[in-house]
C-alpha positions in Angstrom: -14.2 2.6 -9.9 -11.1 3.1 -7.8 -7.7 2.3 -9.2 -5.8 1.5 -6.0 -6.0 -0.8 -3.0 -3.6 0.2 -0.2 -3.0 -1.6 3.1 -1.3 0.5 5.7 0.1 -0.2 9.1 1.0 2.7 11.5 3.4 2.0 14.3 3.6 5.1 16.4 6.4 5.6 19.0 4.8 6.8 22.2 6.0 7.6 25.7 4.0 4.7 27.1 2.9 1.4 25.6 -0.7 2.2 26.8 -0.7 5.2 24.3 -0.2 3.1 21.2 -3.7 1.9 20.7 -5.3 5.3 21.1 -2.7 6.6 18.6 -3.6 3.9 16.1 -7.3 4.7 16.7 -6.5 8.4 15.8 -4.8 7.2 12.6 -7.9 5.1 11.6 -10.1 8.2 12.4 -8.1 10.1 9.7 -9.1 7.3 7.2 -12.7 7.4 8.4 -13.0 11.1 8.0 -11.6 10.9 4.4 -14.7 9.1 3.2 -12.9 6.3 1.4 -14.0 2.7 1.6 -11.8 0.9 4.1 -11.6 -2.3 6.2 -9.8 -2.6 9.6 -7.9 -5.8 10.0 -5.9 -7.1 13.0 -2.5 -5.9 11.7 -3.4 -3.3 9.0 -6.2 -1.3 7.4 -7.0 -1.6 3.7 -8.3 1.4 1.8 -9.8 1.7 -1.7 -9.5 4.8 -3.8 -7.3 6.8 -6.2 -3.6 6.4 -5.7 -2.9 10.1 -5.0 -5.9 10.3 -2.6 -4.7 7.3 -0.6 -1.1 8.6 -0.4 -2.5 11.9 0.8 -4.4 10.1 3.6 -1.3 8.3 4.7 0.6 11.6 4.9 -2.2 13.0 7.1 -2.1 9.9 9.3 1.6 10.4 9.9 1.2 14.1 10.6 -1.6 13.3 13.0 0.7 11.0 15.0 3.1 13.8 15.5 0.3 16.3 16.4 -0.9 14.0 19.2 2.6 13.7 20.7 4.2 10.6 19.1 8.0 11.0 18.7 8.0 9.3 15.3 6.0 6.8 13.3 6.8 3.9 11.1 4.4 3.4 8.2 4.3 0.2 6.2 2.2 0.1 3.0 1.2 -2.3 0.3 -0.2 -0.9 -2.9 -2.1 -2.6 -5.7 -2.4 -0.1 -8.5 -4.6 -1.2 -11.4 -5.5 1.6 -13.8 -8.6 -0.2 -15.2 -10.1 -0.4 -11.7 -9.9 -2.6 -8.6 -12.1 -3.1 -5.5 -11.5 -5.0 -2.3 -14.5 -7.2 -3.1 -12.9 -8.2 -6.3 -10.1 -10.0 -4.3 -12.1 -11.3 -1.4 -15.6 -12.1 -2.7 -14.9 -15.9 -3.0 -14.1 -16.0 0.7 -17.4 -14.6 1.8 
């Protein structure tokens, strides 16, 4: 079982406002390619995995933003670290 839930919001600085959504899509693609379980929400994406693994994914997301031409990127994260294990479904099951 995973020990960490991490919600991440990437805010890339682009040349044109129209470039923001494609940049965010590129960041989500980094998550998708990592193979971790994740859910995209309107304002952030939540991932489930091991703490170091998720931090590494966020690093790759930031690096990808620069690779595609963003001037800089603001990253906001929320982390729930629970060594005995945690899953997104543990926190949201009663709402489904």
